[in-house]
C-alpha positions as CSV (number, residue, x, y, z in Angstrom):
1,M,-13.7,8.4,41.7
2,S,-12.8,7.5,38.1
3,S,-15.6,7.4,35.5
4,P,-17.0,3.9,34.8
5,D,-16.4,4.6,31.1
6,K,-12.6,4.6,31.6
7,L,-11.2,1.9,29.4
8,E,-8.9,0.4,32.1
9,F,-11.8,-0.5,34.4
10,K,-13.6,-2.7,31.7
11,T,-13.2,-6.4,31.8
12,V,-13.6,-7.9,28.4
13,H,-13.5,-11.6,27.6
14,L,-12.0,-12.9,24.4
15,W,-15.3,-14.3,23.2
16,Q,-16.8,-10.8,23.5
17,A,-13.9,-9.2,21.6
18,L,-14.4,-11.7,18.8
19,I,-18.0,-10.8,18.2
20,P,-17.3,-7.7,16.1
21,V,-14.4,-9.4,14.3
22,V,-16.6,-12.4,13.3
23,A,-19.3,-10.0,12.2
24,L,-16.8,-8.0,10.1
25,I,-15.4,-11.1,8.4
26,G,-18.8,-12.5,7.7
27,L,-20.2,-9.3,6.3
28,I,-17.2,-8.6,4.1
29,A,-17.2,-12.2,2.8
30,I,-20.9,-12.0,1.9
31,N,-20.6,-8.6,0.3
32,L,-17.3,-9.4,-1.6
33,L,-18.0,-13.0,-2.7
34,K,-21.8,-12.9,-3.3
35,F,-22.4,-9.3,-4.3
36,E,-18.9,-8.2,-5.5
37,G,-19.2,-5.2,-3.3
38,E,-16.6,-3.3,-1.3
39,A,-15.7,-3.1,2.4
40,H,-17.3,0.2,3.2
41,I,-20.8,-0.8,4.3
42,P,-19.7,-4.0,6.1
43,L,-17.3,-1.9,8.1
44,I,-20.1,0.5,9.1
45,L,-22.3,-2.4,10.1
46,A,-19.5,-4.1,12.0
47,S,-18.8,-0.8,13.7
48,G,-22.5,-0.9,14.8
49,V,-22.0,-4.4,16.2
50,A,-18.8,-3.3,18.1
51,A,-20.8,-0.3,19.5
52,L,-23.6,-2.6,20.7
53,V,-21.0,-4.9,22.4
54,G,-19.5,-1.8,24.0
55,L,-22.9,-0.6,25.3
56,C,-23.5,-4.0,26.8
57,L,-20.2,-3.8,28.6
58,G,-21.4,-0.5,30.2
59,H,-19.8,2.1,28.0
60,S,-21.9,5.2,27.2
61,W,-22.6,6.3,23.6
62,K,-20.7,9.5,24.3
63,S,-17.6,7.4,25.2
64,I,-18.0,5.3,22.0
65,E,-18.5,8.3,19.9
66,K,-15.3,9.8,21.3
67,G,-13.6,6.5,20.3
68,I,-14.8,7.0,16.7
69,L,-13.5,10.6,16.6
70,D,-10.2,9.6,18.2
71,G,-9.8,6.8,15.7
72,I,-10.4,9.1,12.8
73,L,-8.0,11.7,14.2
74,I,-5.1,9.3,14.1
75,G,-5.5,8.9,10.4
76,M,-6.3,12.6,9.6
77,K,-2.8,13.4,8.6
78,A,-2.7,10.6,6.1
79,I,-6.1,11.7,4.8
80,L,-4.8,15.2,4.2
81,I,-1.7,13.8,2.4
82,L,-4.0,11.5,0.3
83,C,-5.8,14.7,-0.8
84,V,-2.6,16.3,-1.8
85,I,-1.4,13.2,-3.6
86,G,-4.5,13.0,-5.7
87,V,-3.8,16.6,-6.8
88,M,-0.1,15.7,-7.4
89,I,-0.8,12.7,-9.5
90,G,-3.1,14.7,-11.7
91,T,-0.6,17.5,-12.2
92,W,2.3,15.1,-12.8
93,I,0.4,13.3,-15.5
94,A,-0.6,16.6,-17.1
95,A,3.0,17.8,-17.0
96,G,4.2,14.6,-18.6
97,V,6.2,13.5,-15.6
98,V,4.4,10.1,-15.3
99,P,4.5,9.5,-19.1
100,F,8.2,10.4,-19.1
101,M,9.0,7.8,-16.5
102,I,6.8,5.1,-18.1
103,Y,8.3,5.8,-21.6
104,Y,11.9,5.5,-20.5
105,G,11.1,2.6,-18.2
106,L,9.8,0.6,-21.2
107,Q,13.1,1.3,-23.1
108,I,15.0,-1.2,-20.9
109,L,12.8,-4.1,-22.1
110,S,15.1,-6.9,-23.5
111,P,14.2,-10.5,-24.5
112,G,17.2,-12.0,-22.8
113,I,16.4,-10.6,-19.4
114,F,12.6,-10.3,-19.7
115,L,11.7,-11.3,-16.1
116,V,14.2,-8.9,-14.6
117,A,13.2,-6.1,-17.0
118,A,9.5,-6.7,-16.3
119,C,10.0,-6.4,-12.6
120,L,12.1,-3.2,-13.0
121,I,9.6,-1.6,-15.5
122,C,6.7,-2.2,-13.2
123,A,8.8,-0.9,-10.3
124,V,9.4,2.3,-12.2
125,V,5.8,2.8,-13.2
126,S,4.4,2.0,-9.8
127,L,6.9,4.4,-8.2
128,A,5.7,7.1,-10.6
129,T,2.0,6.4,-10.0
130,G,1.9,4.9,-6.5
131,S,-0.5,2.3,-7.7
132,S,0.0,-1.4,-8.1
133,W,-3.4,-1.8,-9.7
134,T,-2.8,0.9,-12.3
135,T,0.6,-0.6,-13.1
136,A,-0.7,-4.2,-13.5
137,S,-3.8,-3.2,-15.5
138,T,-1.8,-1.3,-18.1
139,V,1.9,-2.0,-18.5
140,G,1.4,-5.4,-16.8
141,I,-1.1,-6.5,-19.4
142,A,1.3,-5.4,-22.2
143,L,4.2,-7.4,-20.5
144,M,2.0,-10.5,-20.2
145,G,1.5,-10.3,-24.0
146,V,5.2,-10.1,-24.6
147,A,5.8,-13.0,-22.2
148,T,3.4,-15.1,-24.4
149,G,5.5,-14.4,-27.4
150,L,8.7,-15.4,-25.6
151,N,7.2,-18.6,-24.4
152,I,7.7,-17.5,-20.8
153,P,5.3,-19.2,-18.4
154,A,2.5,-16.9,-17.5
155,P,2.8,-17.5,-13.7
156,M,6.5,-16.4,-13.8
157,A,5.7,-13.3,-15.8
158,A,2.8,-12.4,-13.4
159,G,5.0,-12.9,-10.4
160,A,7.6,-10.5,-11.9
161,V,4.9,-7.9,-12.7
162,I,3.4,-8.1,-9.2
163,S,6.8,-7.9,-7.5
164,G,7.6,-4.8,-9.4
165,A,4.2,-3.3,-9.0
166,Y,4.1,-3.8,-5.2
167,F,7.6,-2.4,-4.9
168,G,6.2,1.0,-5.9
169,D,3.0,0.4,-4.0
170,K,5.1,0.0,-0.9
171,M,7.8,2.6,-1.4
172,S,6.2,5.4,-3.4
173,P,5.2,8.5,-1.3
174,L,2.3,8.6,-3.8
175,S,0.9,5.3,-2.5
176,D,-2.1,5.4,-0.2
177,S,-0.8,2.3,1.8
178,T,2.6,4.0,2.2
179,N,0.9,6.9,3.8
180,L,-1.6,4.9,5.8
181,A,0.9,2.6,7.6
182,P,2.9,5.4,9.3
183,A,-0.3,7.3,10.2
184,V,-1.7,4.2,12.0
185,A,1.6,3.3,13.7
186,G,2.5,6.8,14.7
187,S,5.6,7.4,12.6
188,E,6.4,9.9,9.9
189,L,6.0,9.2,6.1
190,F,9.6,9.8,5.0
191,E,11.2,8.1,8.0
192,H,8.9,5.2,7.3
193,I,10.0,5.0,3.7
194,R,13.7,5.1,4.7
195,H,13.2,2.4,7.3
196,M,11.5,0.1,4.7
197,L,14.7,0.2,2.6
198,Y,16.3,-2.3,5.0
199,T,13.7,-5.0,4.1
200,T,12.4,-3.9,0.6
201,L,15.7,-3.4,-1.2
202,P,17.2,-6.8,-0.2
203,A,13.9,-8.4,-1.2
204,L,14.1,-6.7,-4.6
205,F,17.7,-7.7,-5.1
206,I,16.8,-11.3,-4.2
207,A,13.8,-11.2,-6.6
208,L,15.9,-9.8,-9.5
209,F,18.6,-12.4,-8.9
210,L,16.0,-15.2,-9.0
211,Y,14.4,-13.8,-12.0
212,G,17.8,-13.7,-13.7
213,L,18.3,-17.4,-12.8
214,L,14.9,-18.2,-14.3
215,G,15.8,-16.2,-17.4
216,M,18.9,-18.2,-17.9
217,R,16.7,-21.2,-18.9
218,G,16.6,-19.6,-22.3
219,F,13.0,-19.2,-23.2
220,E,12.6,-19.3,-26.9
221,G,10.1,-17.5,-29.1
222,S,9.7,-14.4,-31.1
223,I,9.1,-11.2,-29.0
224,Q,5.9,-9.5,-29.7
225,T,6.4,-5.9,-28.8
226,S,3.6,-4.3,-30.7
227,Q,1.7,-3.5,-27.5
228,V,4.7,-1.9,-25.9
229,T,5.6,0.0,-29.1
230,A,2.0,1.3,-29.4
231,I,2.2,2.6,-25.8
232,T,5.5,4.4,-26.3
233,N,4.4,5.9,-29.6
234,A,1.2,7.2,-28.0
235,L,3.2,8.7,-25.2
236,K,5.6,10.5,-27.6
237,T,2.6,11.8,-29.7
238,Q,0.6,13.1,-26.7
239,F,3.5,14.6,-24.6
240,D,6.6,16.6,-25.0
241,L,8.9,14.2,-23.1
242,S,11.5,16.9,-22.1
243,F,14.3,15.8,-19.7
244,F,13.2,18.7,-17.5
245,L,10.4,16.4,-16.4
246,I,12.8,14.4,-14.3
247,L,12.9,17.4,-11.9
248,P,9.7,16.6,-9.9
249,P,10.8,13.0,-9.1
250,L,14.3,14.2,-8.1
251,F,12.6,16.8,-5.9
252,V,10.6,14.0,-4.1
253,I,13.7,11.9,-3.7
254,G,15.5,14.9,-2.2
255,M,12.6,15.3,0.2
256,V,13.0,11.8,1.5
257,F,16.7,12.2,2.1
258,F,16.5,15.8,3.6
259,R,13.6,14.8,5.8
260,W,11.1,17.4,4.8
261,Q,7.7,17.4,6.3
262,A,5.5,15.4,3.9
263,L,2.4,17.6,3.6
264,P,4.1,20.9,2.5
265,A,6.7,19.1,0.5
266,L,4.2,17.0,-1.6
267,L,2.1,20.1,-2.1
268,L,5.2,21.9,-3.5
269,A,5.7,18.9,-5.8
270,A,2.1,19.1,-7.0
271,L,2.5,22.8,-7.7
272,L,5.8,22.1,-9.6
273,G,3.8,19.6,-11.7
274,G,1.2,22.2,-12.5
275,V,3.9,24.7,-13.5
276,L,5.5,22.2,-15.8
277,A,2.1,21.3,-17.3
278,M,1.7,24.9,-18.4
279,G,5.4,25.5,-19.3
280,I,6.2,22.3,-21.2
281,Q,2.8,20.8,-22.3
282,G,1.1,24.2,-22.9
283,E,-1.9,23.6,-20.6
284,S,-3.8,26.6,-19.4
285,I,-4.1,27.5,-15.7
286,G,-7.8,26.7,-15.8
287,T,-7.1,23.3,-17.2
288,V,-4.5,22.6,-14.5
289,F,-7.0,23.6,-11.8
290,S,-9.6,21.2,-13.4
291,I,-7.1,18.3,-13.6
292,A,-6.0,18.9,-10.0
293,H,-9.6,18.6,-8.9
294,Y,-11.1,16.0,-11.2
295,G,-8.0,14.2,-12.6
296,Y,-6.4,13.9,-16.0
297,V,-8.4,12.4,-18.9
298,S,-6.2,10.9,-21.6
299,K,-7.5,10.9,-25.2
300,T,-4.6,9.4,-27.2
301,G,-6.8,6.8,-28.8
302,N,-4.7,4.0,-27.4
303,E,-6.8,2.1,-24.9
304,A,-3.9,1.0,-22.7
305,V,-2.4,4.5,-22.5
306,D,-5.8,6.1,-21.9
307,A,-6.5,3.7,-19.0
308,L,-3.0,4.3,-17.6
309,L,-3.1,8.1,-17.7
310,S,-6.8,8.8,-16.9
311,H,-6.0,9.1,-13.3
312,G,-5.4,11.4,-10.4
313,G,-7.2,14.5,-9.0
314,L,-8.6,15.2,-5.6
315,D,-11.8,13.4,-6.4
316,S,-9.9,10.1,-7.2
317,M,-9.0,9.8,-3.5
318,M,-12.5,10.0,-2.1
319,N,-13.3,6.3,-2.3
320,T,-10.1,5.4,-0.5
321,I,-10.6,8.2,2.1
322,S,-14.1,7.0,2.8
323,L,-12.9,3.4,3.3
324,V,-10.1,4.6,5.6
325,L,-12.7,6.6,7.6
326,C,-14.9,3.6,8.0
327,A,-12.0,1.3,9.0
328,L,-10.6,3.9,11.5
329,S,-14.1,4.3,13.0
330,F,-14.3,0.5,13.5
331,G,-10.8,0.5,15.0
332,G,-11.6,3.4,17.3
333,I,-14.7,1.7,18.7
334,M,-12.7,-1.5,19.2
335,E,-10.0,0.3,21.0
336,R,-12.2,2.6,23.2
337,T,-14.3,-0.3,24.4
338,G,-11.3,-2.5,25.3
339,L,-12.1,-5.1,22.6
340,L,-9.0,-4.5,20.6
341,K,-6.8,-4.6,23.8
342,T,-8.2,-8.0,24.7
343,L,-7.5,-9.4,21.2
344,A,-4.0,-7.9,21.2
345,Q,-3.2,-9.2,24.6
346,S,-4.2,-12.8,23.7
347,I,-1.6,-12.7,20.9
348,L,1.0,-10.7,22.9
349,N,1.0,-13.3,25.6
350,L,2.8,-15.5,23.1
351,A,5.2,-12.7,22.0
352,R,8.1,-12.6,24.5
353,S,10.7,-10.9,22.4
354,T,11.0,-8.3,19.7
355,G,11.4,-11.1,17.1
356,S,8.3,-12.8,18.2
357,L,6.4,-9.5,18.4
358,V,7.3,-8.7,14.8
359,A,6.4,-12.3,13.8
360,A,3.0,-11.9,15.5
361,T,2.4,-8.7,13.7
362,V,3.2,-10.3,10.3
363,C,0.9,-13.2,11.1
364,T,-1.9,-10.9,12.2
365,C,-1.5,-8.8,8.9
366,L,-1.6,-12.0,6.9
367,G,-4.6,-13.2,8.9
368,M,-6.5,-10.0,8.2
369,N,-5.8,-10.3,4.5
370,I,-7.2,-13.9,4.6
371,L,-10.1,-13.4,7.0
372,A,-11.2,-9.8,6.3
373,P,-9.8,-9.6,2.7
374,D,-8.8,-6.0,2.3
375,Q,-5.4,-4.5,2.2
376,Y,-6.4,-1.4,4.2
377,L,-7.8,-3.5,7.0
378,S,-4.6,-5.5,7.2
379,I,-2.8,-2.3,7.9
380,I,-5.3,-0.4,10.1
381,V,-6.5,-3.2,12.4
382,P,-3.0,-4.7,13.3
383,G,-1.6,-1.2,13.5
384,R,-4.1,-0.2,16.1
385,M,-3.7,-3.6,17.9
386,Y,0.1,-3.4,18.3
387,R,0.7,0.4,18.5
388,D,0.9,0.5,22.3
389,A,2.8,-2.8,22.6
390,Y,5.7,-1.5,20.4
391,R,5.9,1.7,22.5
392,T,5.7,-0.2,25.8
393,R,8.6,-2.4,24.7
394,G,10.6,0.7,23.8
395,L,10.4,0.2,20.0
396,H,10.2,3.1,17.6
397,P,6.8,3.3,15.8
398,K,8.6,3.0,12.4
399,N,9.4,-0.6,13.3
400,L,5.7,-1.2,13.4
401,S,4.9,0.8,10.2
402,R,7.6,-1.1,8.3
403,T,6.2,-4.5,9.4
404,L,2.6,-3.4,8.5
405,E,3.7,-2.8,5.0
406,D,6.0,-5.8,4.7
407,A,3.1,-8.1,5.7
408,G,-0.1,-6.2,5.1
409,T,0.6,-4.6,1.8
410,L,2.7,-7.3,0.2
411,S,0.6,-10.3,1.2
412,S,-2.7,-8.9,-0.1
413,P,-2.2,-9.9,-3.8
414,L,-1.2,-13.5,-2.7
415,V,-4.7,-14.3,-1.3
416,A,-7.1,-15.3,-4.1
417,W,-10.2,-13.9,-2.4
418,N,-8.6,-10.8,-1.2
419,S,-9.6,-7.7,-3.2
420,C,-6.0,-7.3,-4.4
421,G,-5.6,-11.0,-5.3
422,A,-8.9,-11.0,-7.1
423,F,-8.0,-7.9,-9.1
424,M,-4.6,-9.3,-10.1
425,A,-6.1,-12.6,-11.1
426,G,-8.7,-11.0,-13.3
427,T,-6.2,-8.5,-14.8
428,L,-3.3,-10.8,-15.5
429,A,-5.4,-13.9,-16.1
430,V,-3.3,-16.0,-13.7
431,S,-4.5,-17.4,-10.4
432,P,-2.7,-16.1,-7.2
433,I,-2.1,-19.8,-6.4
434,D,-0.1,-20.1,-9.6
435,Y,1.9,-16.8,-9.4
436,L,2.5,-16.9,-5.6
437,P,5.7,-18.9,-5.9
438,Y,7.2,-16.3,-8.3
439,A,6.1,-13.1,-6.4
440,F,9.5,-13.1,-4.8
441,L,9.5,-9.6,-3.4
442,N,6.2,-10.2,-1.7
443,L,7.4,-13.4,-0.2
444,F,10.9,-12.4,1.0
445,A,10.3,-8.9,2.5
446,P,8.2,-10.2,5.5
447,A,10.7,-13.0,6.1
448,I,13.6,-10.5,6.0
449,G,11.7,-8.3,8.5
450,I,11.3,-11.2,10.9
451,F,14.9,-12.1,10.5
452,L,16.1,-8.5,11.3
453,A,13.8,-8.4,14.3
454,Y,15.3,-11.6,15.8
455,T,18.8,-10.4,15.2
456,G,18.1,-6.9,16.3
457,W,19.7,-5.4,13.1
458,T,17.9,-2.1,12.0
459,I,15.5,-2.3,14.9
460,V,15.3,1.3,16.2
461,R,14.5,1.9,19.9
462,L,12.9,5.0,21.4
463,P,15.4,7.4,23.0
464,N,14.3,6.6,26.6
465,A,13.7,2.9,26.2
466,K,15.1,0.7,28.9
467,N,18.0,-1.5,27.9
468,S,16.7,-4.3,30.1
469,I,13.9,-5.1,27.8
470,N,14.7,-8.3,25.8
471,S,15.1,-7.2,22.2
472,H,15.8,-10.6,20.6
């Protein structure tokens, strides 16, 4: 006879499945809005609520504990990659790779095409750092000052900054969300990045076209480039910006196209950064080891540059990793006890085709960003909910991972009370409600993803998928 702890023998009602979800939303809302805290402790408490519901449904603690461990195991590869990425960011900054990309990205700034240039500059910086927050809080602030001098409306400038910043947050192999989405969905990092090109590049081109149209309105004013000039001068003073520094980014691009395994390839890129830090910038091997562990500390005297470059290191990833562990534990309990299956089934009952399944995934990611306002939760929870559904319908996991990023990553700064939206509003001094209409990349990428799903274009099926399954 099968064990009574087997998930398939548990009958879970929708109201029971909603108890941990409501608890999670309430706890995060209280901690975020009242105490300005983070999602870690609410996730732990909500996991306790989910475990109690599971125990009431007849599951043993041993079974629930296995669910926690299984949930964490799914994200373990991403956690290991995050550790390597922390090291890589530190060595790349020390080598001058990140300063090199920022310096030459700023050179394309032009008053006549400011919105286009702002989006492209932020895209370059965020690709180099893998962080939308770092990009917005440094180069983004400088660009907002330039926009004021050009009489460009702040919401438009903020929209361009956010579109560019989240392009890199979504596409850079250095980004934690770019690693988390394929880990949750069951795809590989570089195949995930390649698959996102079908939605992200068209969205970027549309955004640049629209920014170009807005720029044709001829904003008048005298450009104030003192902040940008101060940043570039500080970078030239602090680093030897040799063109050899382009090699690590080219190496990473080559990895994407030649389909290397992410973990060893990124480790090699981190080691290459360390070698260049010693060879070009003259750092000692002991200093490189310290930077790889604790991160780079910039001391140029320029506040913006120091904030931008004091980053990286293994330790810098620990907060993100702990949040991922908490969220994966919550998802593992929800899945093991059948609560997640019930929630997913209630939505899947409405999704009869591939197009409607992708649309349901987009809506769920957006709902998580609204109700449980954290970007990681908007990737992890829907990823766990729909993982089996995509496979059952013969869809490759990279279809799911792409949708998680199209909707989960990109909608997070558009919600005022989401952690990302609150950060962007405080940093750029523009409300998400005001810049939302101009964050074109964030708006168009999910729509393009849904369109492609309904047409079947770029939708990849598993090798043994049955052709009889309705794909449109």
